[in-house]
OpenMM code with the backbone's topology and positions (N, CA, C; nanometers):
from openmm import Vec3, app, unit

residues = "UNK UNK UNK UNK UNK UNK UNK UNK UNK UNK UNK UNK UNK UNK UNK UNK UNK UNK UNK UNK UNK UNK UNK UNK UNK UNK UNK UNK UNK UNK UNK UNK UNK UNK UNK UNK UNK UNK UNK UNK UNK UNK UNK UNK UNK UNK UNK UNK UNK UNK UNK UNK UNK UNK UNK UNK UNK UNK UNK UNK UNK UNK UNK UNK UNK UNK UNK UNK UNK UNK UNK UNK UNK UNK UNK UNK UNK UNK UNK UNK UNK UNK UNK UNK UNK UNK UNK UNK UNK UNK UNK UNK UNK UNK UNK UNK UNK UNK".split()
positions = [
    Vec3(-2.3710, 0.8211, 1.9409),
    Vec3(-2.3769, 0.6887, 1.9963),
    Vec3(-2.3467, 0.5828, 1.8924),
    Vec3(-2.4089, 0.5954, 1.7774),
    Vec3(-2.3869, 0.4977, 1.6718),
    Vec3(-2.2429, 0.5012, 1.6238),
    Vec3(-2.1852, 0.6183, 1.6226),
    Vec3(-2.0461, 0.6321, 1.5796),
    Vec3(-1.9512, 0.5583, 1.6733),
    Vec3(-1.9885, 0.5499, 1.8011),
    Vec3(-1.9054, 0.4768, 1.8967),
    Vec3(-1.9078, 0.3273, 1.8706),
    Vec3(-2.0186, 0.2775, 1.8180),
    Vec3(-2.0341, 0.1345, 1.7938),
    Vec3(-1.9566, 0.0912, 1.6696),
    Vec3(-1.9511, 0.1772, 1.5690),
    Vec3(-1.8839, 0.1442, 1.4439),
    Vec3(-1.7335, 0.1390, 1.4669),
    Vec3(-1.6727, 0.0279, 1.4250),
    Vec3(-1.5282, 0.0150, 1.4394),
    Vec3(-1.4578, 0.0967, 1.3321),
    Vec3(-1.3466, 0.1561, 1.3702),
    Vec3(-1.2664, 0.2348, 1.2765),
    Vec3(-1.1392, 0.1567, 1.2465),
    Vec3(-1.1264, 0.1067, 1.1244),
    Vec3(-1.0091, 0.0250, 1.0925),
    Vec3(-0.8795, 0.1049, 1.0881),
    Vec3(-0.8886, 0.2363, 1.0691),
    Vec3(-0.7688, 0.3187, 1.0589),
    Vec3(-0.7688, 0.4212, 1.1708),
    Vec3(-0.7428, 0.3738, 1.2905),
    Vec3(-0.7389, 0.4630, 1.4057),
    Vec3(-0.6149, 0.5497, 1.4071),
    Vec3(-0.5166, 0.5126, 1.3280),
    Vec3(-0.3928, 0.5894, 1.3272),
    Vec3(-0.3322, 0.5898, 1.1875),
    Vec3(-0.2392, 0.6792, 1.1686),
    Vec3(-0.1660, 0.6853, 1.0421),
    Vec3(-0.0883, 0.5549, 1.0225),
    Vec3(-0.0359, 0.5005, 1.1326),
    Vec3(0.0418, 0.3776, 1.1242),
    Vec3(-0.0423, 0.2600, 1.0746),
    Vec3(-0.1666, 0.2493, 1.1234),
    Vec3(-0.2522, 0.1389, 1.0796),
    Vec3(-0.2903, 0.1546, 0.9323),
    Vec3(-0.3109, 0.2770, 0.8875),
    Vec3(-0.3390, 0.3007, 0.7453),
    Vec3(-0.2167, 0.2653, 0.6612),
    Vec3(-0.0979, 0.2963, 0.7121),
    Vec3(0.0264, 0.2649, 0.6414),
    Vec3(0.0439, 0.1130, 0.6314),
    Vec3(0.0122, 0.0414, 0.7387),
    Vec3(0.0209, -0.1049, 0.7366),
    Vec3(-0.0760, -0.1634, 0.6346),
    Vec3(-0.1959, -0.1068, 0.6275),
    Vec3(-0.2933, -0.1520, 0.5288),
    Vec3(-0.2394, -0.1327, 0.3873),
    Vec3(-0.1764, -0.0186, 0.3632),
    Vec3(-0.1200, 0.0077, 0.2304),
    Vec3(-0.0085, -0.0920, 0.1980),
    Vec3(0.0698, -0.1311, 0.2979),
    Vec3(0.1732, -0.2322, 0.2766),
    Vec3(0.1111, -0.3641, 0.2320),
    Vec3(0.0041, -0.4036, 0.2993),
    Vec3(-0.0654, -0.5280, 0.2640),
    Vec3(-0.1248, -0.5175, 0.1245),
    Vec3(-0.1851, -0.4033, 0.0942),
    Vec3(-0.2442, -0.3818, -0.0380),
    Vec3(-0.1375, -0.3870, -0.1473),
    Vec3(-0.0208, -0.3297, -0.1215),
    Vec3(0.0881, -0.3317, -0.2194),
    Vec3(0.1345, -0.4750, -0.2455),
    Vec3(0.1481, -0.5532, -0.1391),
    Vec3(0.1894, -0.6936, -0.1550),
    Vec3(0.0860, -0.7732, -0.2335),
    Vec3(-0.0409, -0.7494, -0.2051),
    Vec3(-0.1486, -0.8192, -0.2744),
    Vec3(-0.1514, -0.7834, -0.4227),
    Vec3(-0.1335, -0.6558, -0.4535),
    Vec3(-0.1324, -0.6121, -0.5941),
    Vec3(-0.0151, -0.6749, -0.6683),
    Vec3(0.1001, -0.6814, -0.6035),
    Vec3(0.2177, -0.7418, -0.6663),
    Vec3(0.1958, -0.8907, -0.6921),
    Vec3(0.1365, -0.9600, -0.5955),
    Vec3(0.1065, -1.1023, -0.6126),
    Vec3(0.0097, -1.1244, -0.7279),
    Vec3(-0.0941, -1.0421, -0.7329),
    Vec3(-0.1940, -1.0542, -0.8395),
    Vec3(-0.1310, -1.0288, -0.9762),
    Vec3(-0.0392, -0.9336, -0.9811),
    Vec3(0.0283, -0.9038, -1.1073),
    Vec3(0.1108, -1.0238, -1.1546),
    Vec3(0.1828, -1.0855, -1.0625),
    Vec3(0.2629, -1.2036, -1.0976),
    Vec3(0.1736, -1.3166, -1.1479),
    Vec3(0.0622, -1.3392, -1.0775),
    Vec3(-0.0303, -1.4447, -1.1188),
    Vec3(-0.0888, -1.4157, -1.2568),
    Vec3(-0.1254, -1.2906, -1.2803),
    Vec3(-0.1818, -1.2536, -1.4108),
    Vec3(-0.0802, -1.2714, -1.5235),
    Vec3(0.0449, -1.2384, -1.4966),
    Vec3(0.1481, -1.2561, -1.5995),
    Vec3(0.1639, -1.4030, -1.6354),
    Vec3(0.1602, -1.4894, -1.5342),
    Vec3(0.1688, -1.6336, -1.5603),
    Vec3(0.0480, -1.6811, -1.6401),
    Vec3(-0.0714, -1.6362, -1.6003),
    Vec3(-0.1936, -1.6749, -1.6717),
    Vec3(-0.1941, -1.6197, -1.8134),
    Vec3(-0.1414, -1.4994, -1.8318),
    Vec3(-0.1329, -1.4387, -1.9648),
    Vec3(-0.0432, -1.5223, -2.0556),
    Vec3(0.0727, -1.5632, -2.0029),
    Vec3(0.1640, -1.6463, -2.0823),
    Vec3(0.0987, -1.7785, -2.1204),
    Vec3(0.0238, -1.8345, -2.0273),
    Vec3(-0.0461, -1.9603, -2.0556),
    Vec3(-0.1531, -1.9401, -2.1630),
    Vec3(-0.2252, -1.8287, -2.1555),
    Vec3(-0.3279, -1.7988, -2.2554),
    Vec3(-0.2654, -1.7806, -2.3935),
    Vec3(-0.1495, -1.7151, -2.3995),
    Vec3(-0.0816, -1.6977, -2.5282),
    Vec3(-0.0353, -1.8316, -2.5853),
    Vec3(0.0155, -1.9177, -2.4976),
    Vec3(0.0573, -2.0511, -2.5438),
    Vec3(-0.0615, -2.1306, -2.5968),
    Vec3(-0.1797, -2.1073, -2.5367),
    Vec3(-0.3011, -2.1761, -2.5798),
    Vec3(-0.3691, -2.1098, -2.6985),
    Vec3(-0.3149, -1.9970, -2.7435),
    Vec3(-0.3708, -1.9288, -2.8597),
    Vec3(-0.4901, -1.8403, -2.8294),
    Vec3(-0.5158, -1.8111, -2.7046),
    Vec3(-0.6305, -1.7286, -2.6661),
    Vec3(-0.5869, -1.5822, -2.6553),
    Vec3(-0.5792, -1.5163, -2.7698),
    Vec3(-0.5288, -1.3798, -2.7778),
    Vec3(-0.6188, -1.2803, -2.7042),
    Vec3(-0.7486, -1.2971, -2.7143),
    Vec3(-0.8423, -1.2040, -2.6507),
    Vec3(-0.8263, -1.2063, -2.4981),
    Vec3(-0.8135, -1.3241, -2.4414),
    Vec3(-0.7940, -1.3355, -2.2968),
    Vec3(-0.6606, -1.2740, -2.2562),
    Vec3(-0.5568, -1.2968, -2.3367),
    Vec3(-0.4249, -1.2404, -2.3073),
    Vec3(-0.4300, -1.0881, -2.3101),
    Vec3(-0.5047, -1.0314, -2.4047),
    Vec3(-0.5184, -0.8860, -2.4123),
    Vec3(-0.5931, -0.8312, -2.2903),
    Vec3(-0.6943, -0.9023, -2.2466),
    Vec3(-0.7686, -0.8606, -2.1272),
    Vec3(-0.6769, -0.8640, -2.0052),
    Vec3(-0.5929, -0.9645, -1.9986),
    Vec3(-0.4988, -0.9749, -1.8870),
    Vec3(-0.3926, -0.8656, -1.8941),
    Vec3(-0.3523, -0.8284, -2.0156),
    Vec3(-0.2597, -0.7152, -2.0307),
    Vec3(-0.3206, -0.5873, -1.9730),
    Vec3(-0.4478, -0.5659, -2.0003),
    Vec3(-0.5161, -0.4488, -1.9473),
    Vec3(-0.5240, -0.4553, -1.7943),
    Vec3(-0.5532, -0.5731, -1.7412),
    Vec3(-0.5599, -0.5899, -1.5960),
    Vec3(-0.4231, -0.5650, -1.5327),
    Vec3(-0.3182, -0.6116, -1.5966),
    Vec3(-0.1818, -0.5887, -1.5468),
    Vec3(-0.1511, -0.4393, -1.5475),
    Vec3(-0.1896, -0.3697, -1.6538),
    Vec3(-0.1694, -0.2252, -1.6617),
    Vec3(-0.2423, -0.1538, -1.5480),
    Vec3(-0.3677, -0.1945, -1.5227),
    Vec3(-0.4455, -0.1328, -1.4159),
    Vec3(-0.3819, -0.1609, -1.2791),
    Vec3(-0.3279, -0.2805, -1.2598),
    Vec3(-0.2599, -0.3122, -1.1338),
    Vec3(-0.1328, -0.2291, -1.1176),
    Vec3(-0.0626, -0.2045, -1.2284),
    Vec3(0.0558, -0.1183, -1.2209),
    Vec3(0.0157, 0.0237, -1.1820),
    Vec3(-0.0942, 0.0709, -1.2380),
    Vec3(-0.1447, 0.2033, -1.2039),
    Vec3(-0.1829, 0.2093, -1.0563),
    Vec3(-0.2516, 0.1063, -1.0096),
    Vec3(-0.2883, 0.0987, -0.8683),
    Vec3(-0.1637, 0.0965, -0.7805),
    Vec3(-0.0627, 0.0228, -0.8212),
    Vec3(0.0614, 0.0147, -0.7443),
    Vec3(0.1275, 0.1518, -0.7320),
    Vec3(0.1225, 0.2302, -0.8379),
    Vec3(0.1774, 0.3666, -0.8325),
    Vec3(0.1008, 0.4515, -0.7318),
    Vec3(-0.0310, 0.4394, -0.7320),
    Vec3(-0.1128, 0.5149, -0.6371),
    Vec3(-0.0858, 0.4694, -0.4933),
    Vec3(-0.0682, 0.3402, -0.4755),
    Vec3(-0.0381, 0.2880, -0.3419),
    Vec3(0.0953, 0.3432, -0.2939),
    Vec3(0.1945, 0.3422, -0.3817),
    Vec3(0.3264, 0.3934, -0.3442),
    Vec3(0.3169, 0.5401, -0.3030),
    Vec3(0.2447, 0.6181, -0.3819),
    Vec3(0.2294, 0.7605, -0.3493),
    Vec3(0.1543, 0.7792, -0.2173),
    Vec3(0.0544, 0.6971, -0.1941),
    Vec3(-0.0215, 0.7061, -0.0696),
    Vec3(0.0650, 0.6688, 0.0501),
    Vec3(0.1488, 0.5691, 0.0340),
    Vec3(0.2390, 0.5313, 0.1425),
    Vec3(0.3359, 0.6447, 0.1738),
    Vec3(0.3865, 0.7093, 0.0701),
    Vec3(0.4759, 0.8239, 0.0915),
    Vec3(0.4029, 0.9380, 0.1621),
    Vec3(0.2795, 0.9630, 0.1219),
    Vec3(0.2008, 1.0683, 0.1849),
    Vec3(0.1746, 1.0363, 0.3315),
    Vec3(0.1406, 0.9119, 0.3606),
    Vec3(0.1193, 0.8717, 0.5000),
    Vec3(0.2471, 0.8865, 0.5818),
    Vec3(0.3593, 0.8524, 0.5203),
    Vec3(0.4872, 0.8686, 0.5891),
    Vec3(0.5144, 1.0166, 0.6173),
    Vec3(0.4849, 1.1020, 0.5198),
    Vec3(0.5015, 1.2466, 0.5397),
    Vec3(0.4118, 1.2968, 0.6523),
    Vec3(0.2878, 1.2496, 0.6548),
    Vec3(0.1953, 1.2900, 0.7602),
    Vec3(0.2434, 1.2447, 0.8978),
    Vec3(0.2992, 1.1245, 0.9022),
    Vec3(0.3530, 1.0736, 1.0286),
    Vec3(0.4682, 1.1622, 1.0760),
    Vec3(0.5555, 1.2009, 0.9848),
    Vec3(0.6673, 1.2880, 1.0191),
    Vec3(0.6186, 1.4247, 1.0647),
    Vec3(0.5211, 1.4802, 0.9949),
    Vec3(0.4656, 1.6097, 1.0333),
    Vec3(0.3988, 1.6043, 1.1707),
    Vec3(0.3279, 1.4949, 1.1961),
    Vec3(0.2650, 1.4806, 1.3274),
    Vec3(0.3707, 1.4797, 1.4374),
    Vec3(0.4788, 1.4090, 1.4128),
    Vec3(0.5869, 1.4037, 1.5117),
    Vec3(0.6478, 1.5417, 1.5340),
    Vec3(0.6637, 1.6164, 1.4265),
    Vec3(0.7173, 1.7523, 1.4403),
    Vec3(0.6214, 1.8433, 1.5160),
    Vec3(0.4948, 1.8341, 1.4834),
    Vec3(0.3947, 1.9194, 1.5478),
    Vec3(0.3834, 1.8870, 1.6963),
    Vec3(0.3850, 1.7592, 1.7292),
    Vec3(0.3674, 1.7179, 1.8683),
    Vec3(0.4995, 1.7007, 1.9429),
    Vec3(0.6079, 1.7407, 1.8798),
    Vec3(0.7413, 1.7281, 1.9406),
    Vec3(0.7704, 1.5850, 1.9844),
    Vec3(0.7340, 1.4889, 1.9009),
    Vec3(0.7562, 1.3486, 1.9330),
    Vec3(0.8940, 1.2994, 1.8893),
    Vec3(0.9695, 1.3846, 1.8249),
    Vec3(1.1030, 1.3453, 1.7812),
    Vec3(1.1906, 1.3177, 1.9025),
    Vec3(1.2693, 1.2145, 1.8945),
    Vec3(1.3600, 1.1816, 2.0024),
    Vec3(1.4893, 1.2606, 1.9800),
    Vec3(1.5274, 1.3379, 2.0797),
    Vec3(1.6478, 1.4182, 2.0672),
    Vec3(1.7693, 1.3385, 2.1145),
    Vec3(1.8844, 1.3807, 2.0724),
    Vec3(2.0088, 1.3152, 2.1116),
    Vec3(2.0261, 1.3217, 2.2629),
    Vec3(1.9891, 1.4348, 2.3217),
    Vec3(2.0019, 1.4522, 2.4668),
    Vec3(1.9159, 1.3520, 2.5424),
    Vec3(1.7926, 1.3281, 2.4942),
    Vec3(1.7067, 1.2353, 2.5654),
    Vec3(1.7566, 1.0910, 2.5526),
    Vec3(1.8203, 1.0579, 2.4405),
    Vec3(1.8780, 0.9238, 2.4236),
    Vec3(1.9945, 0.9057, 2.5203),
    Vec3(2.0783, 1.0056, 2.5298),
    Vec3(2.1938, 0.9986, 2.6193),
    Vec3(2.1466, 0.9917, 2.7660),
    Vec3(2.0421, 1.0634, 2.7981),
    Vec3(1.9900, 1.0664, 2.9347),
    Vec3(1.9344, 0.9303, 2.9784),
    Vec3(1.8862, 0.8510, 2.8835),
    Vec3(1.8301, 0.7208, 2.9183),
    Vec3(1.9350, 0.6123, 2.9314),
    Vec3(2.0579, 0.6425, 2.8966),
    Vec3(2.1650, 0.5420, 2.9043),
    Vec3(2.2196, 0.5284, 3.0412),
] * unit.nanometer
topology = app.Topology()
chain = topology.addChain("A")
for resn in residues:
    res = topology.addResidue(resn, chain)
    for name in ("N", "CA", "C"):
        topology.addAtom(name, app.Element.getBySymbol(name[0]), res)
């Protein structure tokens, strides 16, 4: 009963894939912002802050790699599901609908 009440944000592979797309865009935006802030810190002579931002940029790059791999895995799972459930659209069925 309680499980029915709890919302599931990833009801499908497609919704999880969309979430990963949003996460990838957010990570890229954060990386750009950090690079700008890092350059500003270097201009201001704050080397320690710039080094911390370098580490944060590195971690965001690592996260971006994991996101990319996860998106590929989700895409593979989507393809496998289509193969298992025979959801692939055949040439004959396309011609039949014309």
